[in-house]
C-alpha positions in Angstrom: 14.2 36.5 -3.6 11.1 35.8 -1.9 10.1 32.0 -3.1 6.6 31.1 -2.5 5.3 27.6 -2.7 1.7 27.1 -4.4 -1.0 26.6 -2.3 -1.4 22.7 -2.9 2.2 22.6 -1.3 1.3 24.8 1.7 -1.7 22.5 2.1 0.1 19.1 2.2 0.6 17.7 5.5 4.3 16.8 6.2 5.0 13.2 4.8 4.9 10.9 7.5 7.6 8.5 6.9 10.0 11.4 6.1 9.5 12.9 9.4 10.0 9.6 11.1 13.3 9.1 9.2 14.5 12.4 10.5 13.6 11.2 14.0 15.3 8.2 13.6 18.6 9.9 12.1 18.8 12.1 15.3 18.7 8.8 17.2 21.3 7.2 15.1 23.8 10.3 15.5 23.5 9.8 19.5 24.8 6.0 18.9 21.6 4.3 19.2 21.2 0.7 18.2 18.0 1.4 16.0 15.6 -1.5 15.1 13.6 -0.2 12.4 9.9 -1.5 12.3 8.2 1.4 10.7 8.3 2.1 6.9 7.1 -1.1 5.3 10.3 -1.7 3.1 11.1 -5.6 2.8 14.7 -6.4 4.1 14.5 -9.7 2.3 16.4 -9.7 -1.3 14.9 -9.7 -4.6 15.0 -13.2 -6.0 17.9 -13.9 -7.9 16.5 -14.9 -11.3 14.6 -11.4 -11.3 18.3 -9.9 -10.8 19.6 -12.0 -13.5 16.7 -11.0 -15.8 17.5 -7.5 -15.4 21.1 -7.8 -16.1 20.5 -9.6 -19.2 17.9 -7.2 -20.6 20.2 -4.1 -19.2 22.6 -5.1 -21.8 20.6 -5.0 -24.9 21.1 -1.6 -26.6 17.1 -1.9 -27.6 16.3 -1.2 -24.1 18.2 1.8 -23.5 15.6 4.2 -25.5 12.4 5.5 -24.1 10.0 2.9 -23.3 6.2 2.8 -24.4 4.2 5.2 -22.0 1.6 2.4 -21.4 4.4 -0.3 -20.7 5.5 -3.0 -22.9 2.6 -5.3 -24.4 4.7 -8.2 -23.6 4.5 -7.1 -19.5 1.1 -6.3 -19.9 0.2 -9.8 -21.2 2.2 -11.3 -18.6 0.0 -9.1 -16.1 -3.2 -10.6 -17.7 -1.9 -14.0 -17.5 -1.0 -13.6 -13.9 -4.4 -12.5 -13.1 -6.0 -15.4 -15.0 -4.0 -17.8 -13.1 -4.1 -16.1 -9.7 -7.7 -14.7 -9.6 -9.4 -16.3 -12.9 -9.9 -12.7 -13.8 -9.6 -12.2 -17.7 -8.1 -8.8 -18.8 -7.4 -7.7 -22.3 -3.4 -6.4 -22.2 -4.1 -3.9 -24.9 -6.7 -1.7 -22.9 -7.1 -3.0 -19.4 -3.7 -3.1 -18.2 -1.4 -0.2 -17.6 1.9 -0.1 -16.3 3.1 2.0 -13.4 6.6 3.3 -12.0 5.4 1.6 -9.0 1.6 1.5 -7.6 2.3 4.6 -5.6 3.0 6.9 -8.6 -0.5 5.6 -10.2 -2.4 6.2 -7.1 -1.3 9.8 -7.0 -1.7 10.6 -10.7 -5.2 8.7 -10.9 -6.9 11.7 -9.0 -5.6 14.4 -11.0 -7.2 12.7 -14.2 -10.9 12.7 -12.8 -11.2 14.8 -9.6 -12.3 18.6 -10.0 -12.0 21.1 -7.3 -14.9 20.4 -4.7 -15.5 16.9 -5.5 -15.3 14.2 -2.8 -13.1 11.6 -2.6 -13.7 8.8 -0.3 -10.5 7.7 1.9 -10.1 5.0 4.5 -9.0 6.4 7.8 -6.4 5.4 9.0 -4.7 5.1 5.5 -2.0 5.3 3.0 -1.2 9.0 3.0 -1.0 9.4 -1.1 -5.0 9.1 -1.3 -5.4 12.2 0.7 -2.1 13.9 -0.3 -3.5 13.6 -4.2 -6.9 14.8 -3.3 -5.5 18.0 -1.5 -3.3 18.7 -4.5 -6.2 18.4 -6.8 -8.4 20.7 -4.8 -10.7 17.8 -4.2 -12.4 17.2 -0.6 -11.2 14.2 1.1 -13.9 12.4 3.1 -12.6 10.1 5.9 -14.3 6.8 6.1 -13.2 5.4 9.7 -11.9 1.9 10.2 -12.6 1.0 13.5 -12.2 -2.2 15.7 -15.7 -2.5 16.2 -16.3 -2.9 12.5 -13.4 -5.0 11.9 -11.5 -2.2 10.2 -13.9 -2.1 7.3 -15.6 1.4 6.5 -19.3 1.6 7.3 -20.4 2.4 3.7 -23.9 3.3 5.2 -22.7 5.8 7.2 -21.5 8.3 4.6 -24.1 11.2 4.0 -26.2 11.1 1.1 -25.1 14.9 0.2 -21.5 13.5 0.2 -22.2 10.6 -1.9 -24.0 12.9 -4.5 -20.7 14.8 -4.9 -18.3 11.6 -4.9 -16.0 11.1 -7.9 -13.8 8.5 -6.3 -13.4 6.0 -3.4 -10.2 4.4 -2.2 -10.2 0.9 -0.9 -7.0 -0.8 0.3 -7.4 -4.8 1.3 -5.5 -6.5 2.8 -5.2 -3.2 4.6 -2.4 -1.1 5.5 -2.1 -0.2 8.3 -4.5 -2.5 9.9 -3.8 -6.1 8.4 -7.7 -6.4 7.9 -9.0 -8.5 5.0 -12.7 -8.4 3.5 -14.8 -10.8 1.8 -16.9 -10.8 -1.5 -19.8 -9.2 0.1 -18.4 -5.9 1.1 -16.6 -5.6 -2.3 -20.3 -6.1 -3.6 -21.8 -3.7 -1.5 -19.2 -1.0 -2.5 -19.8 -1.9 -6.2 -23.3 -1.2 -5.9 -22.8 2.2 -4.1 -20.6 3.1 -6.7 -23.3 2.1 -9.3 -25.9 4.1 -7.7 -23.9 7.4 -7.3 -21.6 7.0 -10.1 -18.4 7.3 -8.9 -15.0 5.2 -9.4 -13.7 2.7 -7.0 -9.7 2.5 -6.9 -8.9 -0.7 -4.9 -5.1 -0.7 -3.8 -4.4 -4.4 -3.8 -0.5 -3.8 -3.1 -0.4 -6.6 -0.2 -2.5 -9.4 -1.7 0.3 -11.7 -1.9 1.3 -11.1 1.6 -0.9 -13.7 3.3 -1.0 -16.2 5.9 -2.1 -19.6 7.2 -2.9 -20.7 3.3 -5.8 -18.5 3.2 -5.4 -16.5 -0.3 -6.8 -13.0 -0.6 -9.5 -12.0 -2.8 -9.3 -9.4 -6.0 -11.9 -6.7 -6.4 -11.8 -7.7 -10.1 -13.3 -11.1 -9.4 -16.8 -9.3 -8.6 -19.6 -8.8 -11.0 -19.6 -4.9 -12.0 -16.1 -4.4 -10.6 -14.9 -3.6 -13.9 -17.8 -1.4 -14.7 -16.9 1.0 -12.0 -13.3 0.6 -10.9 -9.8 -0.5 -11.1 -7.2 -2.3 -9.0 -3.6 -1.0 -8.5 -0.8 -3.7 -7.8 2.8 -3.6 -7.4 5.5 -6.0 -7.7 7.2 -4.1 -4.7 6.0 -6.4 -1.8 5.5 -9.6 -3.4 8.8 -9.8 -4.7 10.7 -7.6 -2.5 11.1 -5.0 -5.2 10.5 -1.8 -3.7 13.6 0.1 -5.0 12.9 -1.0 -8.5 9.7 1.1 -8.9 7.6 -1.3 -11.2 3.8 -1.8 -10.8 0.4 -1.9 -12.6 -3.1 -1.2 -12.6 -5.8 -3.4 -14.3 -10.0 -2.7 -14.8 -12.1 -0.5 -16.7 -10.5 0.9 -19.9 -11.7 4.3 -19.7 -10.5 4.9 -16.3 -7.1 3.6 -17.5 -7.2 5.8 -20.5 -7.6 8.8 -18.1 -4.7 7.9 -15.9 -2.6 7.2 -19.2 -3.5 10.8 -20.2 -2.0 12.3 -17.0 0.9 10.1 -17.1 1.9 10.7 -21.3 2.3 14.3 -19.8 4.2 13.6 -16.8 6.4 10.6 -17.1 8.3 8.6 -19.7 7.2 5.1 -18.7 9.2 2.2 -17.0 12.7 1.2 -18.1 12.1 -1.8 -20.3 15.0 -4.1 -18.7 12.8 -3.4 -15.4 10.0 -4.4 -17.1 11.6 -7.6 -18.6 12.7 -8.4 -14.9 9.0 -7.9 -14.0 7.8 -10.6 -16.3 10.1 -12.9 -14.9 8.9 -12.1 -11.4 5.3 -12.9 -12.5 6.2 -16.4 -13.9 8.4 -17.3 -10.7 7.3 -20.7 -9.3 4.8 -20.5 -6.4 7.4 -21.9 -4.0 9.3 -18.2 -4.3 6.1 -16.7 -2.8 5.5 -19.4 -0.5 9.1 -18.8 0.8 8.5 -15.1 1.4 5.2 -15.7 3.2 6.6 -18.3 5.2 9.1 -15.8 6.6 6.8 -13.2 7.6 4.4 -16.1 9.0 7.4 -17.1 11.3 8.1 -13.4 12.3 4.4 -12.8 13.1 4.2 -16.0 15.2 7.2 -14.5 17.2 6.3 -11.0 17.6 2.5 -11.3 18.2 2.8 -13.6 21.4 5.5 -11.3 22.7 3.5 -8.4 22.5 0.6 -9.9 24.0 2.7 -11.5 26.9 3.8 -7.7 27.6 0.1 -6.8 28.1 -0.4 -5.1 24.5 -3.3 -5.7 22.7 -2.9 -6.7 19.2 -4.7 -8.8 16.6 -3.1 -11.7 14.8 -2.8 -10.6 11.1 -4.2 -12.7 8.5 -2.3 -10.6 5.8 0.4 -8.1 5.0 3.5 -7.7 7.1 2.1 -5.2 9.6 1.1 -5.7 13.2 -1.5 -3.0 14.5 -1.1 -2.4 17.9 -3.3 -0.8 20.4 -1.3 1.9 22.7 -1.2 1.2 26.5 -3.3 3.3 28.8 -2.2 6.8 29.3 -0.2 7.0 25.8 -1.2 8.7 22.7 0.1 7.2 19.3 2.9 9.7 19.0 3.6 9.7 22.6 4.2 5.9 22.5 6.2 5.9 19.4 8.5 8.7 20.8 8.9 6.6 23.9 9.7 3.4 22.0 12.3 5.4 19.9 14.0 7.4 22.4 14.0 4.7 25.3 14.4 1.6 23.4 15.7 2.8 20.0 12.7 1.1 18.2 11.3 2.8 14.8 7.6 2.4 14.8 4.6 4.3 13.1 2.0 6.4 15.2 -1.4 5.2 13.8 -2.4 9.0 13.9 -0.2 9.9 11.4 -2.0 7.9 9.1 -5.3 9.2 9.8 -7.5 10.5 12.9 -9.1 7.1 13.3 -5.7 5.6 13.7 -5.2 7.4 17.4 -4.5 5.1 19.8 -2.7 2.6 17.8 0.9 2.2 16.5 1.8 0.3 13.4 4.9 -2.3 13.4 6.2 -4.0 10.1 7.9 -7.4 10.1 10.7 -6.3 8.1 13.6 -7.6 10.3 14.9 -10.8 11.2 13.7 -12.7 14.0 16.6 -12.1 16.4 15.9 -8.6 16.1 12.2 -8.9 16.5 13.0 -10.8 19.8 15.4 -8.1 20.8 12.6 -5.7 20.2 10.3 -7.5 22.4 12.9 -7.7 25.2 13.4 -3.6 24.8 9.9 -3.2 25.3 9.7 -5.7 28.4 12.6 -3.5 30.0 10.5 -0.5 29.4 7.9 -1.7 32.2 4.6 -0.2 30.5 
């Protein structure tokens, strides 16, 4: 039988991290001692109180049935409480908070709710591959906004052509930024909101890394700005904040009508988040600040080991203020993929090519601080032995 894929599948690029994992597995099969600095998956354990909360809730038969599509109201109330404490943003949990099976699911689905074939979606380049993949699957047109060192890895909104803006349905933003680790101030969000108001498009801000910040400088929320709730929504996840990547729980907040569109897609395509995990999420959102401080402290120490080591090797790298990523310029004479392959095949290091995250990422690689200091020092030593 001739089995043909739908065009939306044929047009999708291969998922970057799946490809990297195949290369990694090939090296492991050869006996390589791999140090994985590729995919952003925390190596730290989920805090114990969250695990204990899941264990208790999982034993209650009331949690064994289908959950509410939009998430338990008690969980959404705790999200609203957390936003008020963290950002001084007021949210109505009934219609301004929606529970997600991780923020990736929500980001992928929101595009289906609003983007028609031919509509433009403004996407940061380099950026999280789901933004463009979701756009391609809806028949939308991705318009890539380059993130360059010259502009501090912030999109130049003034450079977007008028004819594109007039056909734009949605803009994705992501700060603190994956992969560049850049942050923004209120003035940039204010500019983005004004543009969205002028051209009548939705802003989707991906804030998955908002709680991984360093040196005591807290990051800001898009929702803090006047007009943000009028034009947009903000995605969040417990994955990075509390080392819960495998648990698959996140949330999105903001404009009620936009959330209702996403909710309509979700009602037809998924059945919500296991209630026991939502109860565990409530525990996470109420953990003392010391838990988050401890997690940030570990990443900060790792950053302070690897960044000087890489600079000593002659590599150009910024000192990240947030996220657990280090954005590194490739040595002269190497493309992003060439340098990643060299590190993998000659030093058994898994990293991410910037070009795999967008054309503007060419000339960079990304390292994730998701391994311990001993292994980070070993990684630096392996790079040193390459004599770049």
